[in-house]
Structure formats: structure tokens, C-alpha cells
C-alpha positions as CSV (number, residue, x, y, z in Angstrom):
1,X,103.0,196.3,185.7
2,X,103.2,198.3,182.5
3,X,105.1,195.5,180.8
4,X,102.5,193.0,181.8
5,X,99.7,195.1,180.3
6,X,101.7,195.5,177.1
7,X,102.2,191.7,176.9
8,X,98.5,191.0,177.6
9,X,97.5,193.5,174.8
10,X,99.9,192.0,172.4
11,X,98.6,188.5,173.1
12,X,95.0,189.6,172.7
13,X,95.9,191.1,169.3
14,X,97.7,188.0,168.2
15,X,94.9,185.7,169.2
16,X,92.4,188.0,167.5
17,X,94.3,187.9,164.3
18,X,94.7,184.1,164.5
19,X,90.9,183.7,164.9
20,X,90.3,185.7,161.7
21,X,93.0,184.0,159.7
22,X,91.3,180.7,159.0
23,X,91.0,179.0,155.6
24,X,87.4,180.1,155.3
25,X,86.3,183.7,155.4
26,X,83.4,184.1,157.9
27,X,82.0,180.7,157.1
28,X,82.2,181.3,153.3
29,X,83.7,178.6,151.1
30,X,87.3,179.2,150.0
31,X,87.9,181.1,146.8
32,X,88.5,179.1,143.6
33,X,92.1,178.7,142.7
34,X,93.5,178.4,139.2
35,X,95.0,175.0,140.1
36,X,91.4,173.7,140.2
37,X,91.1,173.7,136.4
38,X,93.9,171.1,136.0
39,X,92.4,169.1,139.0
40,X,89.1,168.8,137.1
41,X,90.9,167.6,134.0
42,X,92.9,165.0,136.0
43,X,89.7,163.8,137.7
44,X,88.3,162.8,134.3
45,X,85.6,165.5,134.1
46,X,86.2,166.1,130.4
47,X,85.8,163.6,127.5
48,X,88.9,164.8,125.7
49,X,92.2,166.5,126.3
50,X,91.6,170.2,126.4
51,X,93.9,173.0,125.2
52,X,95.1,175.8,127.5
53,X,94.1,179.3,126.7
54,X,96.1,182.4,127.8
55,X,94.5,185.2,129.7
56,X,94.3,187.5,126.7
57,X,92.4,185.0,124.6
58,X,90.1,184.1,127.5
59,X,89.3,187.8,128.0
60,X,88.3,188.1,124.4
61,X,86.4,184.8,124.2
62,X,84.2,185.6,127.2
63,X,83.7,189.1,125.9
64,X,84.6,190.7,129.3
65,X,85.3,194.0,127.7
66,X,81.7,194.2,126.5
67,X,80.7,194.1,130.2
68,X,82.9,197.0,131.0
69,X,85.9,195.1,132.4
70,X,89.5,195.6,131.5
71,X,92.3,193.1,131.3
72,X,93.8,194.7,134.4
73,X,90.7,193.6,136.3
74,X,91.8,189.9,135.9
75,X,94.4,189.0,138.5
76,X,94.7,185.3,137.6
77,X,93.2,183.0,135.0
78,X,93.4,179.4,134.0
79,X,91.3,178.1,131.1
80,X,91.2,174.7,129.4
81,X,89.0,174.5,126.4
82,X,88.1,172.0,123.6
83,X,89.9,172.6,120.3
84,X,86.5,172.1,118.6
85,X,85.3,168.5,118.9
86,X,83.2,169.3,121.9
87,X,81.9,172.4,123.9
88,X,83.7,171.3,127.0
89,X,85.8,173.7,129.0
90,X,86.9,174.6,132.5
91,X,87.9,178.1,133.7
92,X,88.8,179.9,136.9
93,X,89.1,183.6,136.7
94,X,90.2,185.7,139.7
95,X,89.4,189.4,139.7
96,X,90.6,192.4,141.6
97,X,87.2,192.6,143.5
98,X,84.0,190.7,144.1
99,X,82.1,193.4,142.1
100,X,84.3,192.7,139.0
101,X,83.7,188.9,139.5
102,X,79.9,189.6,139.7
103,X,80.1,191.5,136.4
104,X,82.1,188.7,134.8
105,X,79.6,186.1,136.0
106,X,76.9,187.8,133.9
107,X,79.3,187.8,130.9
108,X,79.9,184.0,131.4
109,X,76.2,183.3,131.5
110,X,75.8,185.2,128.2
111,X,78.7,183.3,126.8
112,X,77.2,180.0,127.6
113,X,73.9,181.0,126.1
114,X,75.7,182.1,122.9
115,X,77.3,178.7,122.8
116,X,73.9,177.0,123.1
117,X,72.6,179.2,120.3
118,X,75.6,178.5,118.1
119,X,75.6,174.8,118.6
120,X,71.9,173.8,118.6
121,X,72.0,172.8,114.9
122,X,75.8,172.3,114.6
123,X,76.5,170.0,117.6
124,X,73.1,169.1,119.2
125,X,74.7,166.4,121.3
126,X,76.7,169.1,123.2
127,X,73.6,171.1,124.2
128,X,72.9,169.1,127.4
129,X,76.4,169.9,128.6
130,X,75.9,173.5,127.9
131,X,72.5,173.6,129.6
132,X,74.1,172.1,132.7
133,X,77.1,174.4,132.7
134,X,78.2,175.2,136.2
135,X,79.0,178.8,136.9
136,X,79.8,179.8,140.4
137,X,81.3,182.9,142.1
138,X,83.1,182.9,145.4
139,X,84.2,186.3,146.4
140,X,86.5,187.6,143.6
141,X,86.9,184.2,142.0
142,X,84.7,182.8,139.3
143,X,84.4,179.2,138.0
144,X,82.9,177.9,134.7
145,X,82.6,174.2,133.9
146,X,81.1,172.6,130.8
147,X,81.9,168.9,131.2
148,X,80.8,165.5,130.2
149,X,81.1,164.4,133.9
150,X,80.1,167.4,136.0
151,X,80.0,165.3,139.1
152,X,83.7,164.4,138.7
153,X,84.5,168.1,138.1
154,X,82.6,169.1,141.3
155,X,84.4,166.4,143.3
156,X,87.8,167.7,142.1
157,X,86.8,171.1,143.5
158,X,86.6,169.8,147.1
């Protein structure tokens, strides 16, 4: 009898864990993965081939330190960015916590606004892309997309 109770409890625990281990967290959409940056590029979201940036350069570019973040707060990072012909870019940053991602989200919004300010006279044709920049946070992951075909980028994220 004791063995039967033990087996029943073990089964209940296993089933409980299996129910919590689905791909989505409590109905929330899955986190962004760094592989999604390349998927957007392959989907034709960008009008040119973009260059890959390393995590250190991205940290500086997005002025994350100015928001109180440290490089250790970034667990993973994938960034593709124009070499200068356009303002297009795609980035996924994964942080150590949702709070850190929330802080970085504000920094990315400031970054996009600074791009608008800097390019209004220099590259006015890029302003609509910047004004439609897609910034989205899911848990500890953060996405930034400035693309010529935002619909293609969003489709690649599915």
C-alpha cells in the first residue's frame, strides 16, 4: 500500500510538471530567440544585406549603460544593422530578467528617436521606417525591427 501511494504521488508530480512545461508560459507568447534576426533577413524584410554586430558594439550603440544596465545583464544578443545606406536593423537581446528587458526597452525607444532626429535632414526617406520601428518585449527578451518590409519581418517571427 505504501508503495502504491508513493507511485501515485510520483505520477501526480510528473503530470503536474508536464502541464507546466509547455512551449508557452501561462498563455504568454514564447520569448524571442536570437535566431529570429537571421530569419527576418532571410524572409526579405530588409532592402539590403545587413552587417552583424557583436554584443559589445550593440551595448554601446543602444546606450544601455546610460540606462543603468551592465554588459553582464545581456545573456544573448543578435544584431544585424545597415552599414550606412539605410537605417534598417534587426535585433534580439535577451536579458537576465524581465526587469532588465523593460529598462532596455526604454533605451531602444530613445535610440530610435535619436535615429529619427539624426536622419530627418540627412536621409528623410528613412524616417517612415524609423517611425514604424517595431519594439516588443516578451519576458526577458527584447526585439527591435526597422525594416523596409515590416510585414515580412513579423511573418518570420511566427
